[in-house]
N, C-alpha and C positions, 0 to 999 in steps of 0.2 A: 673325902675323897672317893671319887667314883672308881670301878673297877678299871675302867678305861683309863683313868688318871694313874692307877697305881700301875699298870701295865707301861704305860708311858715312861714313869719313874724309873722301872728296872732296866730300861734299856739305853745302852751308848748312843752317842750321836750317830757313829755309821750304822747301827742297825736299824737305828730310826730310818735314816735315809734311804738305804737299802730298800724299805718297805714301800717307799714312795716312787720307784719304778718298776714297772712290769718285771717279771722273771723271764717271759717269754712274750711269743706272739698274743696270746688270748690268756695269760695267767699271772698272778703275782708272787711274790714270795711266801712261803710259810716263817713261822717265826715259833718254835717249840718254846723258847723261853716264856713265852706269854699264852702257850697254847692255841695258838694261830695257825689254822690251815690255811693251805695256798687258795685263795679266791679264783674262781674260773670265770671270765667272760666271755661272751659269744654275741656276734652280729645277731640281729633279730628282727628287723622289720616285716619280714615276710616268713620268718621262720627261725628256728634254732640250729645254727649250724654246727655249733661245737667249735672246737679248738682247732681242728684241720681247715686248711682255707678251701682245699680240693680234695675230694675223694674221701671224706669223712663219712660219719655215721649218718646213715638215711634219716630223715627229718620230713614233717609235716610241711608242705609247700602251700601256706595261704595265698588268697587272693591278695593282689598287691594294695598298697595303701588308698590310691584314689578309689579302686572298686568297694573296698571296704567303706570309705567314707559316704560312697552315692548313698548308702542306706540311711544316711542324714540320723543316724540311731547310736546313741550313747550305748545303750544295752548290747548292742553288737560289739562295739570296741571293747566292752568289758568282758564280753566272752572270748573275744581275741586273746585279750591279755590273760584269761585263766587257762586258755589252750597253750599259749606260749609258756606259761609257769609251768604246765606239765609237762613240756616237752623238754623244756630246763632242768627240770627235776630228774628226768629220766636220763640226762647225760652228765649230772652233777654240775651244773652251770648256776653260779650263785647271780650273775648279772646279766641282764639282756640289755644289749646296746639299741634300744629304742623307746619308744617311738621318735620317727623323725617328724619335727612339728614347723621345718620352715614352710615358707608359702610359695604359693605359684605366681611369683611375679611376673616373669615373661614365660610364655608357653614354649618357648626355647631350651628351657633348664633342662639337661640331660637327666638329671636325677628326680626329678618331679614325681616320678613314680611311686618313690618310696615317700612322700610327703602327702597330706591329706587333701588340701585344700587351698583355693586362693583367698579363703577368706579366714580372719583371725578366730573368730567367735568358734565358727563351726571347728576348726582346727583345736582350739582350746579346751571344749567341751569333748571331743572325741579323745584328745589326750588323757583328761582327767579319769575317764573311764577306763582307757586301756592301762595306764598307771595302776590303779586301784584293782583293775583285774587280777595284773600281775603280782602287786605287792601283797594283796589279801592271802597270798598261797606262798608268801616268804621268799619271793624272787625280784632282786631289785630292778627298777625301771631305770632308763636312762635317756631322757629327753635330749635331744640333739638337733640341730647343730647351733649351739649358743654364740653368735647370734649374727645376723644379716648375712645369711649363705643360702641364697637363693638361686646360684648358678655356678658352673663347672670351670668355665674358661679362667685361665690364670689363678685358678683356686687354693695356690699356696701364697700368693703374693697380693693378690687385689685388696685394695683397700675400699670397702663398700660405704659409700658416703651418703649418709642418712642424716637427715635434721632430727632433733631430740624429738619433737612433737611428733612425727613420724614412726620412731622408734616405739616411744611409748604407746600409741595408739594401735599401732598395726602388728610390728615384728616382735616385741617384748609381751603383748597380751596373751598368745598362746603359753608362754614359759611361765607369765603370771597368773595364770588361771590354775596350770600344771602345779607349781608352788604352791598356792594358798589351798586349793582344793582338794589336792591328791598327795602333796608331800613327797615326791619322789625320792628316793634315796642316793641318786647319782645325777649328773646332769654333765654333756658333753659339751666341751668349748670346741670352736670350728677352726679352721686351717685360717680363714682370710684374716683380714684387719678390717676394723670399724673405725671410720674415719681418721685412720692413719695408724692405729694402734692395734698391734696383734692381739687376737681373741684370748689365746693363751696367756697374755701378759695385760689384759685388760682391768687394772686396777677399780677404775670408775665402774664398770658393769660387774665384774665379780664380786668384789669386796663392798664396794659403795652400794650397789643397788641389789644384787642377789643375795648376798650373804648380810648384808648391812638393814638396806631399807625394808627388804622382802623376809628378813629373818630366816633365811634357807639355813637348815642344819645339816644338809648331806653334804656329798663329796662332789668336787669338780675334776673331772678327768680331761685330758687331752684328746683330740682326735689323733688317729695314729700316725707318728712321725710328725704332729704340728709343731710341738715344741722345740723352739730353736735357741733359747737362752737360759741362764741357769737363775741367776739374782732377780731379774725382773720377773720371770714366771712366778718362782717362788715367793716374792713380795707382791705379786699381783693377784694371787689368791687361788692359783691354780694348786690343787691338793695332790694328782698323780699324774706321772709321766707315762704315756702309753705309746708303743709297747716297749719291750725290753729283751734282752736285760743291759744293752746298751741305752746311752740317753745323755742329756746335757745336765742330768743331776748327779746323783752317786757322787762319786769322789769330788767332782767341780763344786757340789752343793756343800759337802761338808768344808772344804777348805772357804768356801763363801761364808758361812758361819764363822769359822776361826778368824777369818779376815774382818768380821763386823759388818759385811754387806748383808747378810740376812741372819736375822735374830733367831736363837735357838727355840724361843717361843713360837715363831712363825711355823718352822718345822714341827714342833708338839702340835700345833692346831690342825696342820694339814693330818698329822698321824692320828690326830682325835677323830676326825670325820672319817678317816679310812678305818678305824677300828670301830667307830659306830656304824659303820655301813657292814662291816665283819659280823657284827653283833645281830645285825637285823636280819641277815641273810643265814644265820646260823654257824659261822665257820669258827666260831670258838669251840664247837663240839663235834662229836663225831658226824660223819656224813648221812644224811638221811634222804634215802631213796623212797618214794612212796610205792607201795605192791599194786599192781593191777591197773597201771597206766595203759590206757588204749595205745597201739601200736600207731605207726604212720598208716598202714593200707588197712586198718582194722575199719568193719563197716560202720561202727559209730563216727570214727574221725571221716571218713569218706562222705559219708552223708551231712557231717555238718560242715565240711568245707564246700560240697555242692552245693547246700542251701546258702552259705553266706557268698559264694559267687553269683548264682543265679538271681538272688534277690537284690543284688545291689547294681546287676545291668540295666542298662538305661534304653528305652524306646525313644529313639531321637524323631523318627518319622512312621506313620503308619496309614498310608492312604488305602482308603476303601477298605479297612480292617483286614489287611494282608494278613496281620499278627493277630492272635496266635494262629499255628497252621494247623488245619483240619482239613482231610478229606481234599488233599493237595494233589494226589494222583503221582505221576513218577515225578522224583525228585533228582537234581543232579547237584552236587557240593561243588565248587569249582575253588581253587586256589593253593599255593604254597602253605598259607597260615591252617588250612584245613589238615594238611599234611603233617607239616612240622608247625605245631599249633605252641605259641610263645606263653609259657606258664608264669615266667618272671622276668625282671629286669636283669640288666648286667651289673659286675661291680662287686663290691663285697657283702652285698645282700644276699647274694646267691645261696640257694641250699641245695643239698643234693635230697631230690624227692624219692618215693617208692617208684614212682610213674608219672606222666603227664597223660592224661586221656585226650587222644586229639579229637578235634571237631568232625572230620571227616569220619572216622572211626565210629563217632557217637551216633552221628546220624545217619549213618549206614544202618547201624542197630537200631535205632530208633525209629526211622522213616524208611529204610529200605534203599535209602540212598545211593546212586553212583558217583563216586568221589574222583575228580579229575584234576590232575596238578595246573597250576597257573604258569605264572611267570617267575623269574628270577627275583628275589628279595633282598638277595646280600652281596655285598660288595667284597666282602672277605671271607673265606671258607672257615666253617665251624670243626672242632674235633670231632673225630667219627663218632656217629651216633651208636646207641647200644645195638649189639648184635651184628654189626658190621665186621669188626676184627675180633681174633682169637689168639689166646696165647698159644705160641708154637710148641711150649713143653707140655702144657696139661691139656689143651686143647678149651680151657674155660674162655668166655667170652670176656674181652678186655685187651691188655697187652701185658707182656711181661718186663718188668722195670728190674735192671741189675746194677748195681754200685759196687765198682772196683776200686782198688786202691791206685797208687802210682805205678806199680810192677805189673799191673793187669790182674792179680788175684782178687776174686770176688769176694766182697763183702757180705753182700745180702743181695736176693734175688727173689722178687716177689710178683704174682699176679696181681694187676689192678683192674677191677672191673668195670673201670671207665678208660678214656682215653687221654686223661691229662693227668698230672701228677705234679706237686708243688718241691720244690727245692729251696733252699736256703731259709727255712721258716723253723729252725730248730728241731727238725724231724729226722727221719732214718737215714736222707740220703745227703746229710750235711758234712760226713766225713769222708766222702768219695773222691775220687781224681777224675772219674769218669762216670757217666750215667748213660745206661743204655736203654733205648726203647726197641721192643723187637714186638712184631705179630704178624698174624696171616689172615689175608682177606677171607671172608666168610660169604658175602653177599653174593647173591648169583649173578651180579649185573659187573661188568667191568666198570673199575673204579679210578678216580683221580685221586692221587698221592700225594702227601706233603708232610709237613711238619710245622709245630708251633714252638716258640720261645727263643729268648734272646740268646745269643752265643755263637762260638764254633762248631759247626755240625759236620759229621761225614754222615752220608745217607747212601742205604744201599736198597734196592726195589729190583729185584728180578737181575737180570743182569747187568742193572745202571748202577754205577758208582758216582755220588757228587759230593762235592765239597761246598757248604754252604756257610755264610756268616750271615746273622741276623742282630741288627744294631737294636740296642736299647733305646725303648721311646723316651721322649723328653719329660713328659708330665710324671709327675710322683705316682708311684706305683703302676707306671706302664708296663712294666716286665710283668707284673701280675694280673692286672686289669684289662689289659689290650695287647697281650702278647704279639709280635710280628709274625708272619706266616708265610709259607713258601711251598708253593707246588711243582711238582714235576710236568713237562708237557706229555700229553697222552695218557694213556688210563692202562692199568693193569688189570689182568685177568683173575678170576676167583682162585684162590690157592696160592697166589703169589705171596711170597715173604717180604717183608719190610725192616729194615733195621736201622735206627739213628743213633748214633753217638754224639754226646755233648760234654766237653770238659768242664770242670767246677770252674766257679767264678763267684767273688763276692755278691751279696745281695741275693735278695728273694726274687724268685722269678716261678712263671708256670710254664711247663713243659707238655708237649702233646702230640699225637699224630692225627693226620687229616685223612678222611677217607671219604670220598662222596660222588656221588654220580656228576659226570660234566655239566656245567650248564649247557642250556641249548638255546636257540634264539627265541626273542620274546614272541616274533610272528607264528612260531610254530606253538607255543601253548595257546596264545588268542585264537589260535584257528581252531585248536582242538577243543577248546572251550567252548565257543559260540557254536560249533557243529553239535557237541553235547547238550548245549543248553535249547537249541531250536528242537530237539527231540523230546524235551521235558515239558512237564506241566509248571515246574517251579523250578529256578536256578537259585541255589543260596551261594554267594560268592563271599569268601573270607578273605578278607586283607586285613593289612595291620602295619606295624613298625616292628624293629627287631632289636636286639640287643646292641647292634651298633648305632641307634639314635637313642635308646632311651637303657642310659647307663652311665655308671659313675665317671667321673674324671674325663668328660666331654659335653658340649651341649650341641644342639643340633642348628643346623644354620638355615633348614627350611620346614614346614609343616606338611608339605608334601609328601604323600607315601613313595616310599623307596620302590625304584624299579619302574616298571611299566603296569603297575596295578590300577592306576585310574583309566588307562586306555581298556585295560582287561575288563573293568566293570563296565564301562559304556558299550563295549563291543558286546557284552553278554545281554546288556540290559535291552540292547537292540534287536536281539535273536530271540529272547525268551518271553514266554506268556506274562509269567511273573518272574520278577527279581527280588529276592532279599538280600541285603549287605550285613554282613556279620563284621564287625571292626575288632581286631584283636590289638588292642593298645590302649595305654595308660593315659596317655595326654594327647591334647589336641591335634587331629589331622584336618588336611583340606579336602573337600568333598565336592569336586567339580560336577559330579555325576549325580548328585542330590536328586535334581528333579527327574531323574530319569529311572528310578528305581521305585518300588511299593513301599517298603520298607528298611529301616535301619537300625540295628540292634548294636549298641555299644558294651561289647563283650568286656573291656579292660584285659588285665592281665589275670585269668582266671585261676592260677594255681594249679595243682596236681590233678583236678577234677575237671578240668577246664570242660574237654568236651561233653560230658554228662551235664554239666551245669549248662552250657549252651542250647543242650537237646531241651533240657526241663525248660529254658525260659522262652524258646520258640514254638514249644507246642502249649506253652502255657500250664504246664505242670506245676510249675513255680512262677507267681507272676515276677518279670522283671520290674520292679518298682523302684529303682534307684532314682536319683535327681543328680544332675550333673554338679560337681563340685569346682569346675573351672570355666569360663566362658570361652567359648570357641570363636575364634576369627574365620571370617570367610576368606581372605586373603593373606598372604604372607604381610608383615608389617603393621597389621591393624592392632590397635589395642593402645592402652596407656603406656604399657612398657614392652619393648621390643626386644633390643639387643644386649646380648650378653657380653660383648667384647669390651674389656676395661680399655679406656682411653690415658694413656701414660699411666698406666697402674691403677687407676680408679674408675669405678663403676657408680656412676651418680644415679641415685634413686630420685630422678628429677619430678616424678608423678606424685611424689609425697603420700599421701594418706588415700590418694585415689588411686589403689592398687586394685587390679583384677576389674569385677564388675562394677565397682564403685567409680572408676574412671572411664568408660565407655560413653561418648558423645553420640555414637552412631549405632546402628543395628547390627549385631553380631550375628555370626550364623546359627549360633545357639547360646542363649543366657545361660549364667550361674543360675542352679536350680531347676533348670529345665528336665523334664521327663514325663512320658505319656501313660506310662503304664497301659493297663488293659481294661480299663472303664473309663467313666466319666463322671465328673464332680460338680456339683452346683453349691455356690455359697450364698448363705443369709446374710443378715446383718450383723455388723461386729458392733463390741463395743470395748473400750479401752479403761484399764484401772490404773489411776495414776497416785503416787505418792510424792508430794513435794515437786511436780512436775516431772518426774521421772516415770516413765511406763513401766510398771511392774509386770502386768498380764495382759492378753488381748483375749477376748472370748468370740467365739465365731461357730455358727451353726454350719456344717457341712452335711451333704446328701450324697450319696452314690447314686447318680441316675443313669448308670449304665447297666450292662445285664452280667457282669460277673463280678463277685467278691474281689476286692482290690483294696491296696492301702494309699492313702494320700498323705502328703507331707505338708501341711500347711505352714508357711513361710512370712515371717512378720518383719518388715523393713520399716527403718525410721529415714524419713526424707527431710534434713532440715533446710531452713532456706542458706543458701549458700554455701552449703558443705556437701560433700559426695553422699551419696544414699548408703544406708548400711544395713546388713541383717542384725536384729536386736533379739530374734527368737524362732523356734521352731518347734512342732508338735507332730507326729506321726499318728494316723489312726487307721484302723483296719475294719470295713464295714462291707456287708452283705448287700445285695442288690436292692436299692429301694430304700436302705437303712438311712436314719439321719442320727446326728450326734451334735452335741456342744461341745467343741473342741477348746480347752483352755491351753494358751500357749504363754508360758514364763518369758519373762523379758530380762535380758541381763543389763543391769545400769553401767557395766563396765564399757559397754559400747555406745552409751548415750552420755559420753562425756569428752570433753576437749582439754589437752594438755596445753596450757595458757601460761608462760612464762614462770616455769617451776611449780604450778599447782595443777590440778583439776578444777574445771568448772562446767556445768552441766550443759547438755545439749538436747533442745526438744525441735518437733516438728511434726509434719504429718506423718501418720501410720498407715502403711501400704500392707494388706492382706493379700498374699500372691502364691501361684503355682509357679515360680520363677519370675524373673524381672519382666518377662517379656509376656507374661499372662497374668497382671494384678486384676483381682476380681473385686475387692472391696476397700474402699479408706475409710478410716477410722479418726 
């Protein structure tokens, strides 16, 4: 009998079941009887946030997943995993909830910024490296979301209708690779249904395929609040319900076992997997926190994150060698994203970074640039930025949050150094009858003031008093992820005080204060920008999306840039001698101005070192050697899959295996794999090495024929007769000017097969060696 089996044998049924539901939002129950400490979990795709949803510990904010994937480099993904493991260890976190390995099926997907790519092989290879990087340091990874969870609309009820062949060849492949090649210690089941069966109850997928056919020995947990049944989910293979302390298991699962609906051996198996996870992450001993881990704002981390961001950025267009910048003369930087640079997407993946270096600040420092605001880019106001509000009691930046009981007695009062706080998450505000947010305006400018958060509010600002009720959004987690907001008419002068009080209510919600400069007409912003551009030698226009478009819980309805940003770019391009556009977004946008500008740098969501990374990429200090991981449409509606809106509760994956670039029959704006870098490349002859008809590798001679050292990503595709083209391998090479190398590209047999009536058969065809599908260089 193993130690785990002995532990299981010592516990009564209620104690076993208690361990199978979270104790809180991001932690599990301890069990002293068997020496088990409380396991701690944390969101993790772009950083380890810890156990608090807002206002928690400061942590590294990494470049987002698509920007990391644009390296096309498993070594970078492994470095990310190792960095996250250090961040987790510093916070006592045992399990990181990442990577997200769903695919970019439709470019409208709101949460694509968390996921690597539209290609299953690239996604799977990066997931393998990420998981190994984490787990080699004793922290569990959790690939998610299992399965067919490629959009957010009706995400808790939608049924993804996908045929078995498509599931096997496309959407299961990244999970299969992760399980077989890296052995993740946990996997997360998604919210949606797959062919009518809820993911957390999907016995065929969890018990039959994942744990059975693939022999997966790790733990399967639910996404947060995704489990809605007792016996069906327990019998379907789900091992852990999250979060807690409430949920559909607990006493109901004990009763189900006693009624014979669930066998106790099933409960024991779930617990065995949980205890195996605990053993793997060291939760049976005293906590081990390594000494000397770099702080999130340490020089080591800053340089590491700057490099990761800059090297993954992608040069989309570079007419007349506009980039890298050199001797450019007078530079003006234009755009709201230059001033309020977006470092991360919205939703549960958010972390609290030490800073986000603005693109405008960095280019002012690097190029002596003048920075000019552009046009409004948001429909909803954000919480007050750092340094705009201060605590009326201590004078510290932030706001004072006070919890009172029903008779008005203060239970606790704190300075919160942000402008948002969580309630209903098991924290210090949960026992309060009322919660008060209070602050004083520090900004030297008159500000528009307001509040965020569901509930009944009384609001006082200066001599005004208002009563406000903000309704709870219908979508799951809307009170946390997308809290409603309200602002007063007019502006308050610096020094004015604000006080907002809300009553207690059930459920978790995010509460905050708004303070911002009032929006101005777009015509004013465009006029100011063109005037500045006219007097400069170079205009750098920074545009992009915001957390309103790239977020959890909502999909986009268009790929157009929000606000009047397209008009801004065109106006500046018409006025400036030279124009460079920097796009601060993770997923495709329309570019109607593409032919009007000299160069476009796709900067992604670059994390905490955003501005410095953009400066390094624009100047060529670091080559932006990224290659796209998603095909970019030229117009809304183009591509093999577009709509993310279910019809009568179902979202049909009608494009089958022809997802992403595989399904394009016309010329997109930019192909998957596209990226220019800063040098030029020539390709010699290629030869393929086959074994039983399967391409095992391709060798090709590559020469750097440009004037700069650069990195090339040699991409190998298989084009079978009558089947979609598919990526089967790639390799990166760094060469000096004039240097030549023979590059060997290993090709994965798992994408050279077809699922046919319950088994695999091989797939053969022509081999294309390319710099993206729009630039095929050699056929072998």
